[in-house]
C-alpha angles and dihedrals in degrees: 000000000000121000115256104166118093129213099264090044090052092050091051091048091053092050093047091046093052092048092050092047089051088064088070091061106027136023115025091355094220129155089234084086088074086077082080088078090072097062090040092053094047090048094053094042093043092221130103117191091202090056089052091053092047095042094241124149121176095183118117113253092253092054097051117110121226 
């Protein structure tokens, strides 16, 4: 499992994940906010299965693994 999520992408995923998780506690207080765990997990792991399927890699050239 090679990394395919770059630094800026990871930062954005963490922010989106936190906002979505906040929906569980504030706002409409719906469990749909638990979807925020997906971007958080992919940010911390550094791998996105959807990117793999679509052939996307947001890593800088120097960060890419062979």
